All heavy atoms as a GROMACS GRO file, in nm:
protein
  529
    1MET      N    1  -3.821   0.817   2.956
    1MET     CA    2  -3.884   0.815   3.088
    1MET      C    3  -4.033   0.847   3.076
    1MET      O    4  -4.116   0.779   3.133
    1MET     CB    5  -3.812   0.916   3.177
    1MET     CG    6  -3.871   0.930   3.313
    1MET     SD    7  -3.812   0.798   3.415
    1MET     CE    8  -3.873   0.849   3.570
    2LEU      N    9  -4.064   0.953   3.002
    2LEU     CA   10  -4.203   0.993   2.986
    2LEU      C   11  -4.282   0.888   2.909
    2LEU      O   12  -4.397   0.859   2.942
    2LEU     CB   13  -4.212   1.128   2.915
    2LEU     CG   14  -4.352   1.184   2.896
    2LEU    CD1   15  -4.417   1.210   3.030
    2LEU    CD2   16  -4.346   1.311   2.814
    3GLU      N   17  -4.220   0.828   2.809
    3GLU     CA   18  -4.288   0.726   2.730
    3GLU      C   19  -4.322   0.603   2.816
    3GLU      O   20  -4.431   0.546   2.804
    3GLU     CB   21  -4.200   0.683   2.611
    3GLU     CG   22  -4.268   0.591   2.514
    3GLU     CD   23  -4.384   0.658   2.441
    3GLU    OE1   24  -4.380   0.780   2.420
    3GLU    OE2   25  -4.478   0.585   2.405
    4GLY      N   26  -4.232   0.565   2.903
    4GLY     CA   27  -4.258   0.453   2.992
    4GLY      C   28  -4.372   0.482   3.088
    4GLY      O   29  -4.456   0.396   3.116
    5ALA      N   30  -4.376   0.605   3.139
    5ALA     CA   31  -4.485   0.644   3.230
    5ALA      C   32  -4.619   0.644   3.156
    5ALA      O   33  -4.722   0.605   3.214
    5ALA     CB   34  -4.457   0.781   3.288
    6LYS      N   35  -4.618   0.685   3.030
    6LYS     CA   36  -4.742   0.683   2.952
    6LYS      C   37  -4.792   0.540   2.933
    6LYS      O   38  -4.912   0.514   2.943
    6LYS     CB   39  -4.719   0.750   2.816
    6LYS     CG   40  -4.714   0.900   2.823
    6LYS     CD   41  -4.669   0.964   2.694
    6LYS     CE   42  -4.751   0.928   2.576
    6LYS     NZ   43  -4.716   1.004   2.455
    7LEU      N   44  -4.701   0.450   2.905
    7LEU     CA   45  -4.741   0.311   2.886
    7LEU      C   46  -4.795   0.249   3.014
    7LEU      O   47  -4.893   0.174   3.012
    7LEU     CB   48  -4.624   0.230   2.831
    7LEU     CG   49  -4.578   0.264   2.690
    7LEU    CD1   50  -4.451   0.188   2.655
    7LEU    CD2   51  -4.688   0.237   2.591
    8ILE      N   52  -4.731   0.279   3.125
    8ILE     CA   53  -4.779   0.228   3.254
    8ILE      C   54  -4.917   0.286   3.286
    8ILE      O   55  -5.007   0.216   3.331
    8ILE     CB   56  -4.677   0.259   3.365
    8ILE    CG1   57  -4.552   0.174   3.345
    8ILE    CG2   58  -4.739   0.233   3.502
    8ILE    CD1   59  -4.439   0.208   3.439
    9GLY      N   60  -4.935   0.415   3.262
    9GLY     CA   61  -5.065   0.478   3.287
    9GLY      C   62  -5.175   0.422   3.199
    9GLY      O   63  -5.287   0.399   3.245
   10ALA      N   64  -5.144   0.398   3.073
   10ALA     CA   65  -5.244   0.341   2.983
   10ALA      C   66  -5.278   0.198   3.023
   10ALA      O   67  -5.394   0.156   3.017
   10ALA     CB   68  -5.193   0.345   2.840
   11GLY      N   69  -5.179   0.124   3.067
   11GLY     CA   70  -5.204  -0.012   3.114
   11GLY      C   71  -5.291  -0.015   3.238
   11GLY      O   72  -5.381  -0.098   3.251
   12CYS      N   73  -5.268   0.079   3.329
   12CYS     CA   74  -5.352   0.088   3.448
   12CYS      C   75  -5.494   0.130   3.414
   12CYS      O   76  -5.589   0.088   3.478
   12CYS     CB   77  -5.290   0.187   3.548
   12CYS     SG   78  -5.139   0.129   3.624
   13ALA      N   79  -5.508   0.214   3.312
   13ALA     CA   80  -5.642   0.258   3.273
   13ALA      C   81  -5.722   0.145   3.210
   13ALA      O   82  -5.845   0.144   3.217
   13ALA     CB   83  -5.633   0.375   3.176
   14THR      N   84  -5.656   0.048   3.149
   14THR     CA   85  -5.730  -0.061   3.086
   14THR      C   86  -5.770  -0.170   3.184
   14THR      O   87  -5.844  -0.260   3.147
   14THR     CB   88  -5.647  -0.125   2.972
   14THR    OG1   89  -5.522  -0.170   3.025
   14THR    CG2   90  -5.623  -0.026   2.860
   15ILE      N   91  -5.727  -0.161   3.309
   15ILE     CA   92  -5.771  -0.258   3.410
   15ILE      C   93  -5.922  -0.249   3.428
   15ILE      O   94  -5.988  -0.348   3.458
   15ILE     CB   95  -5.695  -0.234   3.542
   15ILE    CG1   96  -5.548  -0.272   3.523
   15ILE    CG2   97  -5.755  -0.313   3.656
   15ILE    CD1   98  -5.460  -0.241   3.641
   16ALA      N   99  -5.978  -0.130   3.407
   16ALA     CA  100  -6.123  -0.113   3.421
   16ALA      C  101  -6.200  -0.198   3.321
   16ALA      O  102  -6.317  -0.230   3.345
   16ALA     CB  103  -6.159   0.034   3.405
   17LEU      N  104  -6.138  -0.235   3.211
   17LEU     CA  105  -6.208  -0.317   3.111
   17LEU      C  106  -6.239  -0.456   3.167
   17LEU      O  107  -6.342  -0.514   3.134
   17LEU     CB  108  -6.126  -0.328   2.984
   17LEU     CG  109  -6.100  -0.194   2.911
   17LEU    CD1  110  -6.011  -0.217   2.791
   17LEU    CD2  111  -6.230  -0.130   2.872
   18ALA      N  112  -6.152  -0.508   3.251
   18ALA     CA  113  -6.180  -0.638   3.313
   18ALA      C  114  -6.299  -0.627   3.408
   18ALA      O  115  -6.384  -0.717   3.414
   18ALA     CB  116  -6.056  -0.687   3.388
   19GLY      N  117  -6.307  -0.517   3.481
   19GLY     CA  118  -6.422  -0.496   3.570
   19GLY      C  119  -6.551  -0.481   3.493
   19GLY      O  120  -6.657  -0.528   3.537
   20ALA      N  121  -6.544  -0.417   3.378
   20ALA     CA  122  -6.665  -0.402   3.297
   20ALA      C  123  -6.710  -0.537   3.242
   20ALA      O  124  -6.830  -0.566   3.237
   20ALA     CB  125  -6.639  -0.305   3.183
   21GLY      N  126  -6.615  -0.620   3.204
   21GLY     CA  127  -6.650  -0.755   3.159
   21GLY      C  128  -6.717  -0.837   3.269
   21GLY      O  129  -6.815  -0.908   3.244
   22ALA      N  130  -6.665  -0.826   3.389
   22ALA     CA  131  -6.727  -0.895   3.503
   22ALA      C  132  -6.865  -0.838   3.531
   22ALA      O  133  -6.959  -0.913   3.562
   22ALA     CB  134  -6.638  -0.882   3.626
   23GLY      N  135  -6.880  -0.707   3.518
   23GLY     CA  136  -7.010  -0.645   3.541
   23GLY      C  137  -7.115  -0.691   3.441
   23GLY      O  138  -7.230  -0.715   3.477
   24ILE      N  139  -7.076  -0.703   3.316
   24ILE     CA  140  -7.169  -0.751   3.214
   24ILE      C  141  -7.210  -0.896   3.242
   24ILE      O  142  -7.326  -0.934   3.228
   24ILE     CB  143  -7.107  -0.736   3.073
   24ILE    CG1  144  -7.097  -0.588   3.038
   24ILE    CG2  145  -7.190  -0.810   2.968
   24ILE    CD1  146  -7.017  -0.559   2.914
   25GLY      N  147  -7.114  -0.975   3.286
   25GLY     CA  148  -7.146  -1.113   3.323
   25GLY      C  149  -7.243  -1.120   3.440
   25GLY      O  150  -7.335  -1.203   3.441
   26ILE      N  151  -7.226  -1.032   3.537
   26ILE     CA  152  -7.317  -1.029   3.651
   26ILE      C  153  -7.457  -0.986   3.608
   26ILE      O  154  -7.558  -1.041   3.654
   26ILE     CB  155  -7.261  -0.936   3.761
   26ILE    CG1  156  -7.139  -1.000   3.824
   26ILE    CG2  157  -7.366  -0.904   3.866
   26ILE    CD1  158  -7.062  -0.909   3.919
   27VAL      N  159  -7.465  -0.887   3.519
   27VAL     CA  160  -7.596  -0.839   3.472
   27VAL      C  161  -7.673  -0.952   3.405
   27VAL      O  162  -7.790  -0.978   3.438
   27VAL     CB  163  -7.579  -0.719   3.376
   27VAL    CG1  164  -7.708  -0.692   3.300
   27VAL    CG2  165  -7.536  -0.596   3.451
   28PHE      N  166  -7.611  -1.023   3.312
   28PHE     CA  167  -7.683  -1.126   3.240
   28PHE      C  168  -7.701  -1.253   3.324
   28PHE      O  169  -7.799  -1.326   3.306
   28PHE     CB  170  -7.617  -1.156   3.106
   28PHE     CG  171  -7.645  -1.048   3.006
   28PHE    CD1  172  -7.546  -0.960   2.966
   28PHE    CD2  173  -7.771  -1.031   2.953
   28PHE    CE1  174  -7.571  -0.860   2.875
   28PHE    CE2  175  -7.799  -0.932   2.863
   28PHE     CZ  176  -7.699  -0.845   2.824
   29GLY      N  177  -7.610  -1.278   3.417
   29GLY     CA  178  -7.631  -1.389   3.510
   29GLY      C  179  -7.751  -1.364   3.600
   29GLY      O  180  -7.831  -1.454   3.628
   30SER      N  181  -7.767  -1.239   3.643
   30SER     CA  182  -7.883  -1.204   3.724
   30SER      C  183  -8.011  -1.210   3.641
   30SER      O  184  -8.117  -1.245   3.693
   30SER     CB  185  -7.866  -1.064   3.782
   30SER     OG  186  -7.756  -1.059   3.868
   31LEU      N  187  -8.002  -1.176   3.513
   31LEU     CA  188  -8.119  -1.187   3.426
   31LEU      C  189  -8.164  -1.333   3.416
   31LEU      O  190  -8.284  -1.363   3.428
   31LEU     CB  191  -8.087  -1.133   3.286
   31LEU     CG  192  -8.196  -1.156   3.180
   31LEU    CD1  193  -8.320  -1.074   3.212
   31LEU    CD2  194  -8.144  -1.123   3.043
   32ILE      N  195  -8.071  -1.424   3.395
   32ILE     CA  196  -8.106  -1.565   3.384
   32ILE      C  197  -8.168  -1.615   3.515
   32ILE      O  198  -8.269  -1.686   3.515
   32ILE     CB  199  -7.982  -1.647   3.346
   32ILE    CG1  200  -7.941  -1.615   3.203
   32ILE    CG2  201  -8.007  -1.797   3.362
   32ILE    CD1  202  -7.808  -1.671   3.164
   33ASN      N  203  -8.112  -1.574   3.628
   33ASN     CA  204  -8.164  -1.614   3.758
   33ASN      C  205  -8.305  -1.558   3.779
   33ASN      O  206  -8.393  -1.629   3.827
   33ASN     CB  207  -8.070  -1.564   3.867
   33ASN     CG  208  -8.101  -1.623   4.002
   33ASN    OD1  209  -8.171  -1.722   4.012
   33ASN    ND2  210  -8.046  -1.562   4.105
   34SER      N  211  -8.327  -1.433   3.741
   34SER     CA  212  -8.457  -1.371   3.761
   34SER      C  213  -8.564  -1.432   3.671
   34SER      O  214  -8.678  -1.451   3.714
   34SER     CB  215  -8.448  -1.221   3.734
   34SER     OG  216  -8.356  -1.161   3.820
   35VAL      N  217  -8.529  -1.461   3.547
   35VAL     CA  218  -8.626  -1.523   3.456
   35VAL      C  219  -8.659  -1.665   3.502
   35VAL      O  220  -8.773  -1.711   3.489
   35VAL     CB  221  -8.573  -1.521   3.310
   35VAL    CG1  222  -8.658  -1.606   3.219
   35VAL    CG2  223  -8.569  -1.378   3.260
   36ALA      N  224  -8.562  -1.733   3.559
   36ALA     CA  225  -8.588  -1.868   3.610
   36ALA      C  226  -8.684  -1.862   3.729
   36ALA      O  227  -8.766  -1.952   3.748
   36ALA     CB  228  -8.458  -1.935   3.651
   37ARG      N  229  -8.676  -1.755   3.807
   37ARG     CA  230  -8.766  -1.742   3.922
   37ARG      C  231  -8.906  -1.697   3.882
   37ARG      O  232  -9.004  -1.740   3.943
   37ARG     CB  233  -8.709  -1.642   4.023
   37ARG     CG  234  -8.590  -1.692   4.098
   37ARG     CD  235  -8.537  -1.581   4.188
   37ARG     NE  236  -8.422  -1.624   4.263
   37ARG     CZ  237  -8.426  -1.660   4.390
   37ARG    NH1  238  -8.540  -1.659   4.455
   37ARG    NH2  239  -8.317  -1.696   4.451
   38ASN      N  240  -8.915  -1.605   3.785
   38ASN     CA  241  -9.045  -1.551   3.747
   38ASN      C  242  -9.049  -1.530   3.595
   38ASN      O  243  -9.021  -1.420   3.546
   38ASN     CB  244  -9.070  -1.419   3.821
   38ASN     CG  245  -9.212  -1.375   3.813
   38ASN    OD1  246  -9.293  -1.433   3.741
   38ASN    ND2  247  -9.245  -1.270   3.887
   39PRO      N  248  -9.087  -1.632   3.519
   39PRO     CA  249  -9.085  -1.621   3.372
   39PRO      C  250  -9.184  -1.520   3.315
   39PRO      O  251  -9.169  -1.476   3.202
   39PRO     CB  252  -9.119  -1.762   3.325
   39PRO     CG  253  -9.100  -1.850   3.442
   39PRO     CD  254  -9.118  -1.767   3.563
   40SER      N  255  -9.286  -1.483   3.391
   40SER     CA  256  -9.386  -1.391   3.337
   40SER      C  257  -9.333  -1.249   3.323
   40SER      O  258  -9.391  -1.168   3.251
   40SER     CB  259  -9.511  -1.390   3.426
   40SER     OG  260  -9.478  -1.339   3.554
   41LEU      N  261  -9.222  -1.216   3.386
   41LEU     CA  262  -9.162  -1.082   3.378
   41LEU      C  263  -9.046  -1.074   3.281
   41LEU      O  264  -8.964  -0.983   3.289
   41LEU     CB  265  -9.115  -1.037   3.517
   41LEU     CG  266  -9.223  -1.010   3.620
   41LEU    CD1  267  -9.160  -0.976   3.754
   41LEU    CD2  268  -9.313  -0.898   3.575
   42THR      N  269  -9.039  -1.167   3.187
   42THR     CA  270  -8.923  -1.177   3.099
   42THR      C  271  -8.897  -1.048   3.021
   42THR      O  272  -8.785  -0.999   3.017
   42THR     CB  273  -8.941  -1.294   3.001
   42THR    OG1  274  -8.956  -1.413   3.077
   42THR    CG2  275  -8.822  -1.307   2.909
   43LYS      N  276  -9.002  -0.990   2.962
   43LYS     CA  277  -8.982  -0.870   2.879
   43LYS      C  278  -8.934  -0.751   2.962
   43LYS      O  279  -8.844  -0.679   2.921
   43LYS     CB  280  -9.110  -0.835   2.805
   43LYS     CG  281  -9.143  -0.932   2.695
   43LYS     CD  282  -9.260  -0.886   2.613
   43LYS     CE  283  -9.285  -0.988   2.504
   43LYS     NZ  284  -9.384  -0.942   2.409
   44GLN      N  285  -8.992  -0.732   3.078
   44GLN     CA  286  -8.952  -0.620   3.163
   44GLN      C  287  -8.809  -0.639   3.214
   44GLN      O  288  -8.729  -0.546   3.214
   44GLN     CB  289  -9.049  -0.606   3.280
   44GLN     CG  290  -9.019  -0.487   3.368
   44GLN     CD  291  -9.118  -0.475   3.482
   44GLN    OE1  292  -9.197  -0.563   3.507
   44GLN    NE2  293  -9.111  -0.364   3.553
   45LEU      N  294  -8.778  -0.761   3.256
   45LEU     CA  295  -8.643  -0.787   3.306
   45LEU      C  296  -8.538  -0.774   3.196
   45LEU      O  297  -8.427  -0.728   3.221
   45LEU     CB  298  -8.636  -0.927   3.367
   45LEU     CG  299  -8.715  -0.946   3.497
   45LEU    CD1  300  -8.716  -1.092   3.536
   45LEU    CD2  301  -8.659  -0.859   3.607
   46PHE      N  302  -8.574  -0.813   3.073
   46PHE     CA  303  -8.480  -0.801   2.962
   46PHE      C  304  -8.450  -0.654   2.934
   46PHE      O  305  -8.335  -0.618   2.906
   46PHE     CB  306  -8.534  -0.869   2.837
   46PHE     CG  307  -8.436  -0.872   2.724
   46PHE    CD1  308  -8.325  -0.954   2.730
   46PHE    CD2  309  -8.453  -0.790   2.614
   46PHE    CE1  310  -8.233  -0.956   2.627
   46PHE    CE2  311  -8.362  -0.790   2.511
   46PHE     CZ  312  -8.251  -0.875   2.516
   47GLY      N  313  -8.550  -0.568   2.944
   47GLY     CA  314  -8.527  -0.425   2.927
   47GLY      C  315  -8.431  -0.370   3.031
   47GLY      O  316  -8.342  -0.290   3.000
   48TYR      N  317  -8.448  -0.412   3.155
   48TYR     CA  318  -8.356  -0.369   3.261
   48TYR      C  319  -8.215  -0.422   3.237
   48TYR      O  320  -8.116  -0.353   3.263
   48TYR     CB  321  -8.406  -0.416   3.397
   48TYR     CG  322  -8.530  -0.346   3.446
   48TYR    CD1  323  -8.623  -0.413   3.524
   48TYR    CD2  324  -8.556  -0.213   3.414
   48TYR    CE1  325  -8.737  -0.351   3.570
   48TYR    CE2  326  -8.671  -0.150   3.458
   48TYR     CZ  327  -8.761  -0.218   3.536
   48TYR     OH  328  -8.873  -0.156   3.581
   49ALA      N  329  -8.206  -0.545   3.187
   49ALA     CA  330  -8.074  -0.603   3.161
   49ALA      C  331  -8.003  -0.529   3.049
   49ALA      O  332  -7.881  -0.505   3.057
   49ALA     CB  333  -8.087  -0.751   3.126
   50ILE      N  334  -8.075  -0.490   2.945
   50ILE     CA  335  -8.014  -0.415   2.836
   50ILE      C  336  -7.967  -0.278   2.886
   50ILE      O  337  -7.859  -0.231   2.848
   50ILE     CB  338  -8.111  -0.402   2.718
   50ILE    CG1  339  -8.135  -0.539   2.655
   50ILE    CG2  340  -8.061  -0.304   2.613
   50ILE    CD1  341  -8.011  -0.604   2.598
   51LEU      N  342  -8.046  -0.215   2.973
   51LEU     CA  343  -8.004  -0.088   3.032
   51LEU      C  344  -7.876  -0.106   3.114
   51LEU      O  345  -7.782  -0.026   3.104
   51LEU     CB  346  -8.116  -0.030   3.118
   51LEU     CG  347  -8.084   0.100   3.188
   51LEU    CD1  348  -8.060   0.212   3.087
   51LEU    CD2  349  -8.195   0.137   3.283
   52GLY      N  350  -7.871  -0.210   3.196
   52GLY     CA  351  -7.751  -0.238   3.274
   52GLY      C  352  -7.631  -0.267   3.187
   52GLY      O  353  -7.519  -0.223   3.216
   53PHE      N  354  -7.654  -0.341   3.078
   53PHE     CA  355  -7.546  -0.370   2.984
   53PHE      C  356  -7.493  -0.241   2.921
   53PHE      O  357  -7.372  -0.220   2.910
   53PHE     CB  358  -7.595  -0.465   2.875
   53PHE     CG  359  -7.501  -0.478   2.759
   53PHE    CD1  360  -7.385  -0.551   2.772
   53PHE    CD2  361  -7.528  -0.415   2.639
   53PHE    CE1  362  -7.297  -0.564   2.665
   53PHE    CE2  363  -7.441  -0.426   2.532
   53PHE     CZ  364  -7.326  -0.501   2.546
   54ALA      N  365  -7.584  -0.154   2.879
   54ALA     CA  366  -7.543  -0.029   2.813
   54ALA      C  367  -7.464   0.060   2.907
   54ALA      O  368  -7.361   0.119   2.868
   54ALA     CB  369  -7.665   0.044   2.761
   55LEU      N  370  -7.507   0.071   3.031
   55LEU     CA  371  -7.434   0.155   3.127
   55LEU      C  372  -7.297   0.096   3.161
   55LEU      O  373  -7.199   0.170   3.171
   55LEU     CB  374  -7.518   0.174   3.254
   55LEU     CG  375  -7.647   0.253   3.236
   55LEU    CD1  376  -7.729   0.253   3.364
   55LEU    CD2  377  -7.618   0.394   3.191
   56THR      N  378  -7.290  -0.035   3.175
   56THR     CA  379  -7.162  -0.098   3.204
   56THR      C  380  -7.067  -0.086   3.085
   56THR      O  381  -6.947  -0.058   3.102
   56THR     CB  382  -7.184  -0.247   3.238
   56THR    OG1  383  -7.281  -0.257   3.342
   56THR    CG2  384  -7.056  -0.312   3.283
   57GLU      N  385  -7.119  -0.101   2.966
   57GLU     CA  386  -7.036  -0.088   2.846
   57GLU      C  387  -6.989   0.055   2.826
   57GLU      O  388  -6.879   0.080   2.778
   57GLU     CB  389  -7.114  -0.137   2.724
   57GLU     CG  390  -7.031  -0.150   2.600
   57GLU     CD  391  -6.928  -0.261   2.608
   57GLU    OE1  392  -6.946  -0.356   2.685
   57GLU    OE2  393  -6.828  -0.251   2.535
   58ALA      N  394  -7.072   0.152   2.867
   58ALA     CA  395  -7.032   0.292   2.857
   58ALA      C  396  -6.912   0.320   2.947
   58ALA      O  397  -6.820   0.394   2.910
   58ALA     CB  398  -7.149   0.383   2.894
   59ILE      N  399  -6.910   0.259   3.066
   59ILE     CA  400  -6.795   0.276   3.155
   59ILE      C  401  -6.670   0.216   3.092
   59ILE      O  402  -6.561   0.272   3.100
   59ILE     CB  403  -6.824   0.209   3.290
   59ILE    CG1  404  -6.945   0.275   3.351
   59ILE    CG2  405  -6.702   0.210   3.380
   59ILE    CD1  406  -6.932   0.350   3.475
   60ALA      N  407  -6.686   0.099   3.027
   60ALA     CA  408  -6.572   0.035   2.961
   60ALA      C  409  -6.519   0.122   2.847
   60ALA      O  410  -6.398   0.138   2.832
   60ALA     CB  411  -6.612  -0.102   2.909
   61LEU      N  412  -6.609   0.179   2.769
   61LEU     CA  413  -6.565   0.265   2.659
   61LEU      C  414  -6.498   0.391   2.712
   61LEU      O  415  -6.402   0.442   2.651
   61LEU     CB  416  -6.682   0.298   2.568
   61LEU     CG  417  -6.736   0.181   2.487
   61LEU    CD1  418  -6.861   0.223   2.412
   61LEU    CD2  419  -6.631   0.129   2.393
   62PHE      N  420  -6.546   0.442   2.823
   62PHE     CA  421  -6.483   0.559   2.884
   62PHE      C  422  -6.340   0.525   2.929
   62PHE      O  423  -6.247   0.603   2.908
   62PHE     CB  424  -6.566   0.608   3.002
   62PHE     CG  425  -6.511   0.730   3.068
   62PHE    CD1  426  -6.513   0.853   3.004
   62PHE    CD2  427  -6.457   0.724   3.194
   62PHE    CE1  428  -6.463   0.966   3.063
   62PHE    CE2  429  -6.406   0.836   3.255
   62PHE     CZ  430  -6.409   0.958   3.189
   63ALA      N  431  -6.322   0.408   2.989
   63ALA     CA  432  -6.188   0.366   3.033
   63ALA      C  433  -6.096   0.346   2.912
   63ALA      O  434  -5.978   0.384   2.918
   63ALA     CB  435  -6.197   0.238   3.114
   64LEU      N  436  -6.148   0.289   2.805
   64LEU     CA  437  -6.067   0.270   2.685
   64LEU      C  438  -6.029   0.405   2.624
   64LEU      O  439  -5.916   0.424   2.578
   64LEU     CB  440  -6.144   0.185   2.585
   64LEU     CG  441  -6.067   0.136   2.463
   64LEU    CD1  442  -5.953   0.045   2.506
   64LEU    CD2  443  -6.160   0.062   2.370
   65MET      N  444  -6.123   0.499   2.626
   65MET     CA  445  -6.094   0.633   2.574
   65MET      C  446  -5.984   0.701   2.657
   65MET      O  447  -5.895   0.765   2.603
   65MET     CB  448  -6.221   0.718   2.576
   65MET     CG  449  -6.201   0.857   2.521
   65MET     SD  450  -6.343   0.963   2.546
   65MET     CE  451  -6.341   0.985   2.722
   66MET      N  452  -5.990   0.685   2.788
   66MET     CA  453  -5.886   0.743   2.874
   66MET      C  454  -5.750   0.682   2.843
   66MET      O  455  -5.648   0.752   2.840
   66MET     CB  456  -5.919   0.719   3.022
   66MET     CG  457  -6.028   0.805   3.075
   66MET     SD  458  -5.978   0.977   3.076
   66MET     CE  459  -6.095   1.047   2.966
   67SER      N  460  -5.748   0.552   2.817
   67SER     CA  461  -5.623   0.486   2.784
   67SER      C  462  -5.565   0.541   2.654
   67SER      O  463  -5.445   0.571   2.646
   67SER     CB  464  -5.647   0.336   2.771
   67SER     OG  465  -5.531   0.272   2.725
   68PHE      N  466  -5.649   0.559   2.553
   68PHE     CA  467  -5.601   0.614   2.427
   68PHE      C  468  -5.558   0.760   2.441
   68PHE      O  469  -5.463   0.803   2.377
   68PHE     CB  470  -5.708   0.601   2.318
   68PHE     CG  471  -5.723   0.460   2.266
   68PHE    CD1  472  -5.846   0.414   2.226
   68PHE    CD2  473  -5.614   0.375   2.256
   68PHE    CE1  474  -5.861   0.285   2.178
   68PHE    CE2  475  -5.627   0.247   2.209
   68PHE     CZ  476  -5.751   0.202   2.169
   69LEU      N  477  -5.628   0.835   2.525
   69LEU     CA  478  -5.587   0.974   2.548
   69LEU      C  479  -5.450   0.980   2.614
   69LEU      O  480  -5.366   1.063   2.578
   69LEU     CB  481  -5.690   1.046   2.636
   69LEU     CG  482  -5.815   1.097   2.566
   69LEU    CD1  483  -5.914   1.153   2.669
   69LEU    CD2  484  -5.780   1.202   2.465
   70ILE      N  485  -5.427   0.892   2.709
   70ILE     CA  486  -5.296   0.888   2.776
   70ILE      C  487  -5.186   0.854   2.675
   70ILE      O  488  -5.079   0.914   2.675
   70ILE     CB  489  -5.298   0.789   2.894
   70ILE    CG1  490  -5.385   0.842   3.006
   70ILE    CG2  491  -5.157   0.763   2.945
   70ILE    CD1  492  -5.413   0.741   3.116
   71LEU      N  493  -5.215   0.757   2.588
   71LEU     CA  494  -5.112   0.713   2.493
   71LEU      C  495  -5.083   0.815   2.384
   71LEU      O  496  -4.967   0.839   2.350
   71LEU     CB  497  -5.156   0.581   2.427
   71LEU     CG  498  -5.132   0.456   2.506
   71LEU    CD1  499  -5.185   0.336   2.430
   71LEU    CD2  500  -4.986   0.436   2.538
   72PHE      N  501  -5.186   0.874   2.326
   72PHE     CA  502  -5.166   0.949   2.203
   72PHE      C  503  -5.177   1.101   2.217
   72PHE      O  504  -5.137   1.173   2.126
   72PHE     CB  505  -5.265   0.903   2.096
   72PHE     CG  506  -5.246   0.758   2.060
   72PHE    CD1  507  -5.346   0.667   2.084
   72PHE    CD2  508  -5.127   0.714   2.004
   72PHE    CE1  509  -5.330   0.533   2.051
   72PHE    CE2  510  -5.109   0.582   1.973
   72PHE     CZ  511  -5.212   0.491   1.995
   73VAL      N  512  -5.234   1.153   2.325
   73VAL     CA  513  -5.253   1.297   2.337
   73VAL      C  514  -5.150   1.357   2.433
   73VAL      O  515  -5.086   1.457   2.402
   73VAL     CB  516  -5.396   1.331   2.381
   73VAL    CG1  517  -5.410   1.479   2.406
   73VAL    CG2  518  -5.495   1.285   2.277
   74PHE      N  519  -5.134   1.297   2.548
   74PHE     CA  520  -5.046   1.357   2.648
   74PHE      C  521  -4.903   1.315   2.630
   74PHE      O  522  -4.865   1.220   2.582
   74PHE     CB  523  -5.094   1.322   2.789
   74PHE     CG  524  -5.228   1.380   2.821
   74PHE    CD1  525  -5.338   1.299   2.838
   74PHE    CD2  526  -5.244   1.517   2.832
   74PHE    CE1  527  -5.461   1.352   2.867
   74PHE    CE2  528  -5.367   1.571   2.861
   74PHE     CZ  529  -5.477   1.488   2.878
   0.00000   0.00000   0.00000
């Protein structure tokens, strides 16, 4: 019973990874749109996009860590 609950909880925790993937797609899609509108700001916009990517990926890694904690620690 407990093992099944752990698996369900870990599966629910990994749903956040799909959201992080969508978030990364939105960040770089917005970068392409912004550079198409104003090419002179490419370097500044790329820096912002990398920051957005790093923060979104950090959330994904946090969700993956929670999933592993549920599976192997508790």
